[in-house]
Backbone bond lengths (Angstrom), bond angles and torsions (degrees), N, CA, C in turn:
res aa  C-N    CA-C-N  psi(-1)  N-CA   C-N-CA  omega(-1)  CA-C   N-CA-C  phi
1 X - - - 1.447 - - 1.529 107.81 -
2 X 1.294 117.00 130.16 1.451 121.42 -179.03 1.523 110.53 -78.70
3 X 1.324 116.80 164.39 1.462 123.35 -171.81 1.528 113.31 -55.68
4 X 1.323 117.40 -55.32 1.475 120.04 -175.90 1.528 110.48 -63.42
5 X 1.314 116.55 -42.13 1.465 120.81 -179.69 1.530 110.37 -63.20
6 X 1.320 116.10 -42.10 1.455 121.42 178.41 1.528 110.42 -61.09
7 X 1.327 116.26 -49.87 1.458 120.42 -178.47 1.533 111.75 -66.30
8 X 1.318 116.70 -37.30 1.462 120.19 -179.64 1.521 111.35 -63.38
9 X 1.309 116.14 -30.24 1.468 120.14 178.22 1.534 110.91 -60.13
10 X 1.342 116.86 -33.33 1.466 120.51 176.25 1.527 110.97 -62.41
11 X 1.315 116.36 -45.08 1.477 120.32 179.77 1.529 110.26 -66.79
12 X 1.322 115.97 -40.14 1.472 119.44 179.49 1.528 110.82 -62.46
13 X 1.327 116.67 -42.98 1.466 119.70 178.32 1.522 111.31 -65.99
14 X 1.316 117.09 -35.70 1.468 120.25 177.34 1.533 110.15 -62.51
15 X 1.324 116.65 -44.03 1.470 120.66 177.57 1.523 110.92 -62.36
16 X 1.319 116.05 -41.95 1.466 120.84 178.94 1.527 110.80 -62.76
17 X 1.317 116.66 -42.67 1.464 120.93 179.32 1.529 110.52 -63.26
18 X 1.326 116.23 -43.14 1.470 119.21 178.42 1.528 110.97 -62.99
19 X 1.342 116.67 -42.82 1.464 120.20 179.00 1.531 110.68 -62.33
20 X 1.335 116.56 -48.36 1.467 120.08 -178.68 1.531 111.43 -63.11
21 X 1.312 116.91 -37.22 1.473 120.32 177.79 1.525 110.80 -64.36
22 X 1.334 116.01 -42.94 1.463 119.64 177.77 1.523 110.81 -65.39
23 X 1.306 116.23 -41.05 1.470 120.81 178.98 1.531 110.17 -61.91
24 X 1.312 116.21 -43.48 1.461 120.66 179.53 1.531 110.92 -63.09
25 X 1.316 117.11 -42.46 1.472 120.15 177.46 1.524 110.98 -62.34
26 X 1.315 116.04 -41.44 1.464 120.34 178.62 1.534 110.25 -63.09
27 X 1.318 115.99 -43.90 1.468 119.72 178.38 1.526 111.74 -64.07
28 X 1.326 116.78 -38.28 1.465 120.09 177.27 1.523 110.66 -62.15
29 X 1.324 116.12 -43.92 1.469 118.65 179.65 1.523 110.40 -67.25
30 X 1.314 116.41 -34.94 1.465 120.32 177.78 1.533 110.46 -66.63
31 X 1.330 116.07 -39.20 1.470 119.30 -178.72 1.528 111.38 -70.42
32 X 1.318 118.06 -31.63 1.464 119.50 179.20 1.519 112.11 -80.26
33 X 1.338 115.79 -24.76 1.474 117.86 177.64 1.525 111.20 -78.26
34 X 1.334 116.17 -20.49 1.459 121.62 174.18 1.519 105.94 -102.40
35 X 1.284 118.23 148.61 1.463 120.42 -179.18 1.528 109.09 -72.03
36 X 1.336 116.76 98.38 1.466 121.36 -176.07 1.516 112.08 -75.77
37 X 1.284 118.76 -30.80 1.462 121.62 175.90 1.508 114.94 57.49
38 X 1.319 119.18 34.74 1.463 121.51 174.87 1.519 114.31 73.44
39 X 1.312 118.29 24.47 1.463 120.30 179.69 1.524 110.03 -73.12
40 X 1.314 115.24 147.42 1.455 121.10 173.17 1.521 107.41 -135.87
41 X 1.315 115.34 169.26 1.458 120.17 -178.41 1.531 111.37 -56.77
42 X 1.317 117.45 -41.54 1.474 121.27 -176.89 1.526 113.05 -62.40
43 X 1.326 115.96 -40.46 1.457 116.02 -175.75 1.529 114.23 -93.43
44 X 1.322 117.92 5.36 1.468 118.87 177.03 1.527 113.49 -120.41
45 X 1.309 118.94 -13.97 1.466 119.49 -173.15 1.529 112.82 -65.28
46 X 1.336 117.88 -28.49 1.458 120.47 -179.96 1.525 112.58 -94.66
47 X 1.303 116.46 7.17 1.458 122.07 -179.02 1.534 109.25 -66.29
48 X 1.326 117.81 123.73 1.467 121.95 -176.61 1.528 112.25 -80.61
49 X 1.328 117.71 -33.37 1.461 119.05 -177.68 1.527 109.83 -82.91
50 X 1.325 116.32 156.99 1.455 121.69 179.41 1.515 109.00 -78.28
51 X 1.295 115.99 116.09 1.455 121.66 179.95 1.527 107.96 -125.98
52 X 1.333 118.83 114.54 1.465 120.63 -177.43 1.525 113.34 -61.26
53 X 1.311 117.19 -33.73 1.463 119.98 178.62 1.526 109.82 -66.92
54 X 1.316 116.17 -43.32 1.463 120.18 178.60 1.526 110.22 -61.83
55 X 1.318 116.06 -40.13 1.466 119.71 178.30 1.532 111.07 -61.66
56 X 1.328 116.68 -40.22 1.459 120.73 178.99 1.530 110.50 -64.83
57 X 1.318 116.28 -42.76 1.471 120.41 -179.24 1.524 110.14 -63.31
58 X 1.304 117.15 -43.51 1.467 120.99 179.41 1.530 109.99 -64.63
59 X 1.334 116.77 -42.91 1.464 119.19 179.13 1.534 111.03 -65.78
60 X 1.326 117.08 -36.17 1.464 119.98 176.90 1.528 110.50 -60.99
61 X 1.312 117.09 -42.77 1.469 120.35 177.87 1.526 110.98 -62.12
62 X 1.314 116.49 -42.14 1.461 121.43 179.30 1.526 110.69 -62.82
63 X 1.329 116.37 -45.26 1.465 121.03 -179.96 1.533 110.50 -65.69
64 X 1.328 117.16 -40.35 1.470 120.58 177.85 1.529 110.90 -59.86
65 X 1.328 116.34 -44.10 1.469 120.38 178.89 1.527 111.28 -62.76
66 X 1.326 116.83 -44.59 1.463 121.32 179.39 1.527 110.74 -63.75
67 X 1.331 116.28 -40.29 1.459 121.26 179.33 1.534 110.71 -64.11
68 X 1.303 116.03 -43.88 1.461 121.02 179.04 1.532 110.82 -60.83
69 X 1.342 116.39 -44.23 1.461 120.98 179.50 1.532 111.18 -64.87
70 X 1.330 116.95 -44.46 1.466 120.74 -179.98 1.523 111.29 -62.01
71 X 1.328 116.50 -41.06 1.467 120.06 178.98 1.526 110.87 -65.34
72 X 1.314 117.41 -40.43 1.466 120.80 178.47 1.526 110.64 -65.93
73 X 1.335 116.70 -43.37 1.466 120.90 178.51 1.527 110.67 -60.96
74 X 1.339 116.25 -45.06 1.459 120.03 -178.65 1.529 110.65 -66.39
75 X 1.298 116.75 -39.76 1.465 120.58 179.27 1.529 111.11 -60.08
76 X 1.318 116.02 -43.17 1.468 120.30 178.31 1.527 111.19 -65.01
77 X 1.337 116.54 -41.14 1.466 120.08 179.07 1.525 111.60 -67.77
78 X 1.326 117.23 -37.68 1.469 120.62 178.47 1.520 109.68 -61.57
79 X 1.308 116.10 -43.38 1.470 120.24 178.92 1.534 110.17 -59.69
80 X 1.315 116.14 -46.25 1.469 120.87 179.69 1.527 111.23 -64.95
81 X 1.327 116.23 -42.30 1.469 120.62 -179.33 1.526 110.82 -64.08
82 X 1.322 117.37 -43.75 1.463 120.31 179.49 1.524 111.15 -61.69
83 X 1.323 115.70 -37.94 1.461 119.27 178.18 1.533 110.43 -64.68
84 X 1.335 116.70 -46.44 1.472 120.42 178.70 1.527 111.42 -62.61
85 X 1.328 116.16 -45.97 1.457 120.04 -178.85 1.525 111.14 -63.14
86 X 1.306 116.41 -31.29 1.460 120.53 178.52 1.516 113.74 -63.35
87 X 1.310 116.83 -23.18 1.466 121.29 179.98 1.522 112.81 -84.74
88 X 1.317 117.84 -8.71 1.466 120.58 -176.64 1.523 111.21 -70.00
89 X 1.328 115.86 143.95 1.462 122.21 178.90 1.530 111.59 -80.92
90 X 1.331 116.44 -39.94 1.458 121.77 -176.86 1.532 109.18 -83.45
91 X 1.322 115.51 99.15 1.464 120.90 -176.18 1.517 113.84 -64.42
92 X 1.332 117.16 -35.72 1.463 120.48 -179.34 1.524 110.10 -68.09
93 X 1.316 116.78 -44.18 1.467 120.60 177.69 1.529 110.32 -65.22
94 X 1.327 116.46 -38.94 1.461 121.28 177.24 1.533 110.35 -58.85
95 X 1.327 116.16 -43.42 1.466 120.11 -179.81 1.529 111.78 -63.03
96 X 1.316 116.22 -38.75 1.474 120.20 178.27 1.528 109.69 -64.38
97 X 1.329 117.47 -45.79 1.464 120.74 179.08 1.532 110.83 -63.45
98 X 1.312 116.70 -39.65 1.470 120.83 178.49 1.528 110.12 -62.83
99 X 1.322 116.14 -48.24 1.469 120.19 -179.77 1.526 111.32 -61.33
100 X 1.311 116.01 -42.60 1.471 120.53 -174.97 1.528 112.22 -73.08
101 X 1.320 117.65 -44.42 1.460 120.03 -170.58 1.532 114.60 -103.38
102 X 1.298 118.36 -36.45 1.463 120.04 179.72 1.530 109.84 -82.70
103 X 1.327 116.08 -47.44 1.466 119.82 179.47 1.528 112.80 -85.81
104 X 1.335 116.61 -14.14 1.475 123.47 179.04 1.523 112.52 59.15
105 X 1.324 116.30 40.42 1.452 120.15 177.07 1.523 110.47 -80.07
106 X 1.311 116.23 152.17 1.466 120.97 175.47 1.530 108.31 -76.03
107 X 1.332 116.07 165.20 1.458 119.01 178.12 1.525 110.64 -61.34
108 X 1.308 116.83 -37.61 1.460 121.07 179.58 1.535 111.04 -64.35
109 X 1.327 116.68 -42.58 1.468 120.46 178.72 1.533 111.16 -64.14
110 X 1.317 116.32 -40.22 1.468 120.66 178.39 1.525 109.73 -65.16
111 X 1.321 115.27 -46.64 1.464 120.69 -178.51 1.531 110.53 -58.67
112 X 1.311 116.34 -46.12 1.468 120.26 -178.88 1.526 111.94 -68.06
113 X 1.321 116.84 -42.52 1.472 120.25 -178.30 1.527 111.88 -66.69
114 X 1.321 115.74 -38.15 1.473 120.35 -175.81 1.523 112.70 -92.85
115 X 1.318 117.06 -11.14 1.471 122.34 -177.23 1.528 111.29 60.30
116 X 1.339 115.33 42.38 1.459 121.93 177.83 1.524 108.51 -111.57
117 X 1.319 115.41 157.30 1.467 119.13 172.87 1.532 107.99 -75.05
118 X 1.310 115.27 161.14 1.465 120.22 179.10 1.531 110.44 -60.93
119 X 1.327 116.11 -43.17 1.469 120.30 -179.99 1.530 111.59 -62.33
120 X 1.331 116.81 -39.82 1.462 119.94 179.57 1.534 110.53 -67.06
121 X 1.326 116.51 -38.37 1.478 120.10 176.02 1.523 110.09 -59.69
122 X 1.335 116.44 -46.10 1.463 120.47 -179.85 1.530 111.35 -64.49
123 X 1.325 116.43 -39.08 1.466 120.38 178.51 1.530 110.58 -63.18
124 X 1.320 116.46 -45.96 1.470 120.14 178.12 1.526 111.28 -64.14
125 X 1.315 116.74 -36.73 1.467 121.97 177.66 1.527 110.05 -61.06
126 X 1.342 116.09 -48.05 1.478 120.10 178.89 1.526 111.06 -61.56
127 X 1.330 116.47 -44.85 1.471 120.11 179.31 1.524 110.82 -61.76
128 X 1.308 115.86 -42.88 1.454 119.94 179.52 1.513 112.46 -63.20
129 X 1.324 116.28 -43.51 1.471 119.65 178.46 1.525 111.06 -63.46
130 X 1.345 116.39 -41.50 1.472 119.32 178.41 1.528 110.84 -61.26
131 X 1.322 116.35 -44.08 1.467 119.49 179.39 1.526 110.89 -65.22
132 X 1.312 115.92 -44.10 1.459 120.43 -179.09 1.531 110.91 -65.24
133 X 1.305 116.16 -34.37 1.472 121.15 179.81 1.523 111.22 -59.70
134 X 1.321 117.22 -32.73 1.471 120.23 -179.56 1.520 111.48 -68.97
135 X 1.322 116.85 -17.44 1.461 120.62 179.81 1.525 112.71 -85.78
136 X 1.328 116.21 -13.20 1.459 120.68 179.54 1.519 109.70 -90.84
137 X 1.328 117.08 143.71 1.462 119.49 178.75 1.515 111.44 -65.12
138 X 1.318 115.39 150.72 1.459 121.52 178.54 1.518 109.11 -68.00
139 X 1.324 116.22 139.61 1.467 120.21 178.89 1.530 109.59 -66.13
140 X 1.331 117.47 137.60 1.471 118.64 175.90 1.523 110.70 -68.16
141 X 1.322 116.98 146.41 1.476 120.23 179.98 1.500 111.95 -99.51
């Protein structure tokens, strides 16, 4: 996996986690607005009739599992990314990559926090990616 693709996976997982968290909150509010009556996945999965509350409970379990997996995947990638970034020589470029991909900050948030111009942020980003790219093995031909 090349540097940019590897780092982008962190941002993608962050977006997925945010989506799943919002979905779970929506499902929770939906389950409380309907009379759930203490249903759980175990006691509704074999239910033969169509029950909207049971469907919500089952979907909540599915979303919880997906959320747990996404968080674990992202945690493992963050650990790996921090280790790779730690080997970089250019500390300023490393900080930009960390802010952008590990912390998932927007360019505007990075610019404001670091007091850099947008162009300088992009320049440091390119330099950081080039340096990080040298740490990845060459693709086989």
